[in-house]
N, C-alpha and C positions, 0 to 999 in steps of 0.2 A: 501433522507434519506437512501434508499436502497443502493445507491452507497457508502455512508459512511460505511455502515455495511460490504459491500464487501471489502472495503479498510481496515477496522479494522481487519477483519478475515485474510486477506492476510498478514498484518503486524504481527499479532499474530503467524500465521503459520511460517513466516520467523524467528521470535524470538525463537520459539520452535524447528524449523527445523535446525537452524544454531546457536546453543548457543555459539559457539566459535568465532562468528563474533565480530569484534571490534566495538566500538561505532560509529566510522566513517562509517563503512559499514552499520550499522543500519540506520544512518541518510540518506545515499545515497539511500538505498532501499526504505525508507519511502518517500523520495522525488520523486523517480521514480514511486512508486505506487500512489502517490498523482497526478502526472501528468497523469497517466493512468486513474485515476478516473475522472479527469477533461475532458479528451478526451471522456470517456464513456458518461459523462453528455451531451456533445455537440452532440454526435452521437444519443443518445436516446432522446435528447431534454427534459430533466427532469428539 
């Protein structure tokens, strides 16, 4: 659950930090952050 919260905060930070980003860029960043969260789950074995 904590990894999801980290992912959610990062997605929100991206959206507020780069409001001019296109929807395509938003999706790409969300996918990258999702992969990062999956990687963190494997490392931390949550």
